[in-house]
C-alpha positions in Angstrom: 0.0 0.0 0.0 1.3 3.4 -1.0 0.4 6.5 1.0 1.5 10.0 2.0 2.2 11.6 5.3 1.8 15.3 5.8 4.4 16.9 8.1 5.3 20.5 9.0 8.1 20.2 6.4 6.3 18.7 3.5 4.9 15.4 2.2 6.5 12.0 2.7 5.8 9.2 0.3 5.6 5.8 2.1 4.9 2.2 1.2 3.6 -0.4 3.7 3.7 -4.2 3.1 3.1 -7.3 5.2 2.2 -7.7 8.9 4.0 -8.4 12.1 6.7 -6.4 13.9 7.3 -3.0 12.3 10.5 -2.7 10.2 11.5 0.7 8.8 13.9 0.8 5.9 15.9 3.9 5.2 17.6 4.5 1.8 20.8 6.4 1.0 22.0 8.8 -1.7 21.1 8.8 -5.4 18.2 6.5 -4.9 14.8 6.3 -3.2 12.5 3.7 -1.6 12.5 1.7 -4.9 16.0 0.6 -3.6 14.1 -1.7 -1.3 11.3 -2.7 -3.7 12.3 -6.4 -4.1 13.6 -7.0 -0.6 10.5 -5.4 1.0 8.2 -7.9 -0.7 10.3 -10.8 0.8 10.6 -9.2 4.3 6.8 -8.6 4.3 6.4 -12.3 5.0 7.5 -11.7 8.6 7.3 -8.0 9.1 5.2 -4.9 8.5 7.7 -3.3 6.2 7.7 0.5 5.8 9.9 2.1 3.2 9.8 5.8 2.2 11.4 8.4 0.0 13.5 10.7 2.3 12.7 14.4 2.6 12.9 16.0 -0.8 13.6 12.8 -2.6 11.6 11.7 -5.6 7.9 11.6 -4.5 8.5 13.2 -1.1 7.9 16.9 -1.6 9.5 19.3 0.8 7.7 22.6 1.7 8.8 25.5 -0.5 11.7 27.2 1.2 12.5 24.3 3.4 16.3 24.4 4.2 16.7 21.7 6.8 17.9 18.5 5.2 20.3 17.5 8.0 20.6 14.0 9.2 18.7 15.0 12.3 15.9 16.4 10.2 15.6 13.1 8.4 15.6 11.3 11.8 12.6 13.5 12.7 10.7 12.4 9.6 11.5 8.8 10.4 10.2 9.2 13.9 6.9 10.7 12.6 6.4 7.7 10.3 7.0 5.3 13.2 4.6 7.1 15.5 1.8 7.1 12.9 2.3 3.4 12.1 2.2 2.6 15.8 -1.0 4.6 16.1 -2.5 2.8 13.2 -1.7 -0.6 14.6 -3.2 0.4 18.0 -6.4 1.7 16.4 -6.8 -1.5 14.5 -6.5 -3.5 17.7 -3.1 -4.9 17.0 -0.1 -4.8 19.4 1.4 -1.4 18.5 4.8 -3.0 18.1 5.3 -6.7 18.6 8.2 -7.5 20.8 10.5 -10.0 19.1 9.3 -12.0 16.1 6.6 -13.7 18.1 2.9 -13.0 17.9 1.9 -14.0 21.4 0.1 -10.8 22.4 1.3 -7.7 24.3 2.2 -7.1 27.9 2.9 -3.9 29.7 6.7 -4.4 30.0 7.3 -5.1 26.3 9.4 -2.7 24.3 7.5 -0.2 22.1 10.4 0.3 19.8 10.5 -0.9 16.1 13.2 -2.5 14.0 15.2 -0.1 11.8 17.5 -0.8 8.9 19.5 1.8 7.0 21.9 1.6 4.1 24.7 4.0 3.4 23.5 7.6 4.2 20.3 5.9 5.4 22.5 4.2 8.0 23.5 7.5 9.3 19.8 8.5 9.5 19.0 5.3 11.3 21.8 5.9 13.8 20.6 9.5 14.3 17.0 8.2 14.8 18.1 5.7 17.5 20.2 8.5 19.2 17.5 11.2 19.2 14.4 9.0 19.7 15.6 5.9 21.6 12.1 5.2 22.8 11.0 4.5 19.2 13.7 2.0 18.2 14.3 -1.5 19.5 17.2 -2.6 17.2 19.2 -1.2 14.4 20.8 -2.7 11.3 23.3 -0.6 9.4 24.7 -1.7 6.0 27.9 0.2 5.2 26.6 3.3 7.0 28.0 6.7 6.1 30.3 7.2 9.2 33.3 9.4 10.0 36.6 7.6 10.2 39.8 8.5 12.0 43.4 8.8 11.1 44.3 8.3 7.5 40.8 7.2 6.7 39.5 10.6 8.0 41.9 12.4 5.6 40.7 10.2 2.7 37.2 11.1 3.5 38.0 14.8 3.7 39.5 14.5 0.2 36.4 12.7 -1.0 34.1 15.4 0.2 36.3 18.2 -1.3 36.2 16.4 -4.7 32.4 16.4 -4.5 32.2 20.1 -3.6 34.5 21.1 -6.4 32.6 19.0 -8.9 29.3 20.3 -7.6 30.5 23.9 -8.1 31.2 23.1 -11.8 27.8 21.3 -12.1 29.5 18.0 -13.0 26.8 15.7 -11.6 28.1 12.6 -13.5 31.6 13.2 -12.1 30.1 13.3 -8.6 28.4 10.0 -9.3 31.7 8.4 -10.4 33.3 9.7 -7.2 30.6 7.8 -5.2 31.1 4.7 -7.3 34.9 4.8 -6.6 34.2 5.3 -2.8 31.9 2.2 -2.9 34.8 0.0 -3.9 33.0 -1.4 -6.9 29.6 -2.5 -7.9 27.7 -5.5 -9.1 28.0 -5.4 -12.9 25.5 -8.3 -13.4 22.6 -6.4 -11.8 19.9 -5.5 -14.4 19.9 -1.8 -15.3 17.3 0.6 -14.0 14.7 2.4 -16.1 15.5 5.8 -17.6 12.8 7.3 -15.3 14.5 5.8 -12.2 17.9 6.9 -13.4 16.7 10.4 -13.9 15.2 10.4 -10.3 18.4 9.1 -8.9 20.4 11.9 -10.5 18.0 14.5 -9.1 18.3 12.9 -5.7 22.1 13.0 -5.9 21.8 16.7 -6.8 19.7 17.3 -3.7 22.3 15.5 -1.5 25.1 17.6 -2.9 23.3 20.9 -2.6 21.4 20.4 0.7 22.6 17.4 2.7 26.3 17.0 2.1 27.5 19.5 4.7 25.4 17.8 7.5 26.4 14.2 6.5 30.1 14.9 5.9 30.3 16.8 9.3 29.0 13.9 11.4 31.3 12.5 14.1 31.0 9.1 15.8 30.6 10.9 19.1 27.3 12.3 17.7 25.8 8.9 18.0 24.8 7.6 21.4 22.8 4.5 20.8 21.5 2.4 23.7 19.8 -0.4 21.7 21.6 -3.3 19.9 23.4 -2.2 16.7 24.6 -4.5 13.9 26.9 -3.1 11.2 27.2 -5.1 8.0 29.8 -4.7 5.2 30.1 -6.5 1.9 32.6 -9.2 1.1 33.3 -7.8 -2.4 34.1 -4.2 -1.6 36.6 -4.4 1.2 38.7 -1.7 -0.4 35.8 0.7 -0.5 35.9 3.8 1.7 32.4 3.2 2.9 33.2 -0.4 3.9 36.3 0.6 5.7 34.8 3.5 7.6 31.8 1.5 8.7 34.1 -1.3 9.9 36.2 1.2 11.8 33.0 2.7 13.3 31.7 -0.7 14.5 35.1 -1.3 16.2 35.2 2.1 17.9 31.6 1.9 19.2 31.6 -1.7 20.1 28.8 -2.5 17.7 28.3 -6.0 16.4 29.9 -6.5 13.1 29.0 -9.0 10.3 30.3 -9.6 6.8 27.6 -10.1 4.1 27.7 -10.9 0.4 28.2 -8.4 -2.3 28.8 -4.7 -2.6 27.5 -1.4 -1.3 24.2 -1.7 -3.0 23.6 -5.1 -1.4 19.8 -4.6 -0.6 19.1 -3.7 -4.2 21.6 -6.1 -5.9 20.7 -9.2 -3.9 17.3 -8.7 -2.3 16.9 -12.4 -1.2 20.2 -12.5 0.5 19.7 -9.1 2.2 16.3 -10.1 3.5 17.7 -13.4 4.8 20.6 -11.5 6.5 18.3 -8.9 8.1 15.8 -11.5 9.4 18.6 -13.6 10.9 20.2 -10.6 12.7 16.8 -9.6 14.2 16.0 -13.1 15.2 19.3 -13.6 16.9 18.4 -10.9 19.4 15.3 -12.8 20.7 
């Protein structure tokens, strides 16, 4: 089911599938909720899966003059989606948020948080959500989240952001896309190509990131995230040289978050939806 949420900052396009514990999926840069289209259908066998276009992306229209596209603003949007979904479940007589993966009813001491999974920049949003609204989140899964490194890796990241800024100033959007691909450490060349319409949307979404989000996301520090719920960080087996892989691994070690290696590249959820859904389900089941 596709629907829209009206907020003080604009309209959010959302999609709901399945039933069971609420699972919110948050996409990254140069994409939208279609990134999770195939994996959502699989996850819907066990979860109420909510995916959405982030503020200003594709079908989510920001209010005219809206200037806040920070990671914390995106966390606010995600929190609003969660609250409304919990309210809907309660009004329909369901347990607002089922604890664990069981359907054995509710009790007063069960957690009211939901499961959250974010990829790339969406991982940073998920981490910000769990930091700012801990009462709404029960567990977090981050696939190669956009995280600040330290030492030589921090210098490499600074150089990456500077390349993006210079290319943006010259309106070289394709060059910016190639910088991202290089930072990803490769990609699945066997994945079927996207439609021209989706490719066009992705480029517009990349432009939005470069113009309105980049300063917030590039300025994040690990100390900005204080997460009290279980966190799992996953990185691909085929992109170990990628900057996003290495910075996510380093972040997991620094914060003491659980770390797992999964198949594939940075776009794992889109490239291998069945494997991503299986990995996500196993991670959440392991905690119960």
